[in-house]
C-alpha positions as CSV (number, residue, x, y, z in Angstrom):
1,X,5.4,-1.5,15.5
2,X,4.3,-4.1,13.0
3,X,4.0,-3.2,9.3
4,X,0.2,-3.7,9.4
5,X,-0.1,-1.2,12.3
6,X,2.1,1.4,10.5
7,X,0.0,0.9,7.3
8,X,-3.3,1.2,9.2
9,X,-2.2,4.5,10.7
10,X,-0.8,5.8,7.4
11,X,-4.1,4.9,5.6
12,X,-6.2,6.6,8.3
13,X,-4.0,9.8,8.1
14,X,-3.4,9.5,4.3
15,X,0.3,9.6,5.0
16,X,3.0,8.8,2.4
17,X,5.3,5.9,3.4
18,X,8.7,4.7,2.6
19,X,9.0,0.9,2.6
20,X,11.1,-1.9,1.5
21,X,10.1,-5.5,0.8
22,X,12.2,-8.6,0.9
23,X,14.2,-8.9,-2.3
24,X,13.8,-5.1,-3.1
25,X,17.0,-3.4,-4.1
26,X,15.9,0.0,-2.7
27,X,13.2,1.8,-0.9
28,X,9.7,2.5,-2.4
29,X,7.8,5.8,-1.9
30,X,4.1,4.8,-1.6
31,X,0.6,6.0,-0.9
32,X,-1.1,3.1,0.9
33,X,-4.8,2.9,0.1
34,X,-6.1,-0.5,1.4
35,X,-5.1,-3.5,3.5
36,X,-7.2,-6.6,2.8
37,X,-7.4,-10.3,2.9
38,X,-7.3,-11.9,-0.6
39,X,-9.0,-15.1,-1.6
40,X,-5.7,-16.9,-1.0
41,X,-5.9,-15.9,2.7
42,X,-2.9,-13.6,2.4
43,X,-3.1,-10.1,3.9
44,X,-2.0,-7.6,1.2
45,X,-1.7,-3.8,0.8
46,X,-2.5,-2.0,-2.4
47,X,-0.6,1.3,-2.9
48,X,0.1,4.0,-5.5
49,X,3.8,4.0,-5.9
50,X,5.3,7.3,-6.9
51,X,9.0,6.7,-6.7
52,X,11.8,4.4,-5.6
53,X,12.6,0.8,-6.4
54,X,10.4,-1.0,-8.9
55,X,11.4,-4.3,-10.6
56,X,9.2,-3.4,-13.5
57,X,10.3,0.3,-13.6
58,X,6.7,1.2,-14.3
59,X,6.1,4.3,-12.1
60,X,3.9,5.8,-11.0
61,X,1.5,2.9,-10.8
62,X,-0.6,0.6,-8.6
63,X,1.4,-2.1,-6.8
64,X,0.6,-4.7,-4.2
65,X,2.6,-6.5,-1.6
66,X,1.9,-9.3,0.9
67,X,2.3,-7.6,4.3
68,X,4.6,-10.3,5.6
69,X,7.1,-9.4,2.8
70,X,7.6,-5.9,4.1
71,X,10.9,-5.7,6.0
72,X,10.8,-2.0,6.8
73,X,8.3,0.8,6.8
74,X,7.9,4.3,8.1
75,X,5.5,7.2,7.5
76,X,6.7,10.5,6.1
77,X,5.4,14.0,6.8
78,X,3.8,14.2,3.3
79,X,0.1,13.4,2.7
80,X,-1.8,12.2,-0.4
81,X,-5.2,12.5,-2.0
82,X,-7.2,9.3,-2.8
83,X,-6.3,8.1,-6.3
84,X,-9.9,7.9,-7.7
85,X,-8.7,9.1,-11.1
86,X,-6.2,6.2,-11.1
87,X,-9.1,3.7,-10.7
88,X,-9.0,3.1,-7.0
89,X,-12.2,1.1,-6.2
90,X,-12.6,-0.5,-2.8
91,X,-15.9,-2.0,-3.8
92,X,-14.1,-4.6,-6.0
93,X,-15.2,-7.6,-4.0
94,X,-13.4,-10.0,-6.4
95,X,-10.1,-8.6,-5.2
96,X,-10.9,-7.4,-1.7
97,X,-12.4,-10.5,0.0
98,X,-12.2,-8.8,3.5
99,X,-11.2,-5.2,3.9
100,X,-9.1,-4.6,7.0
101,X,-8.7,-0.8,6.5
102,X,-9.0,1.6,3.6
103,X,-8.8,5.3,2.9
104,X,-11.9,7.4,3.5
105,X,-12.8,10.4,1.4
């Protein structure tokens, strides 16, 4: 299954994922919230990262990746709540040029 398909299912079900992107030195534990097309034309995912590898070491926090940079991903049995308190805002049209999928309340 392609990363975008796994992410779409995880977003629909509010499932926590473990993923690794190219150049990562370990896995990331993430709560995917939205897959979208940016103004650059790239397809990205924004997620709340709770644990695992982070080049900045700043966790938990919002992170984003280009979908094509994801080299492995799988869903876990854990589920998450939408991160409204952490400023999740899918109406931000400057960032989200075209929403492919996003969590629903």
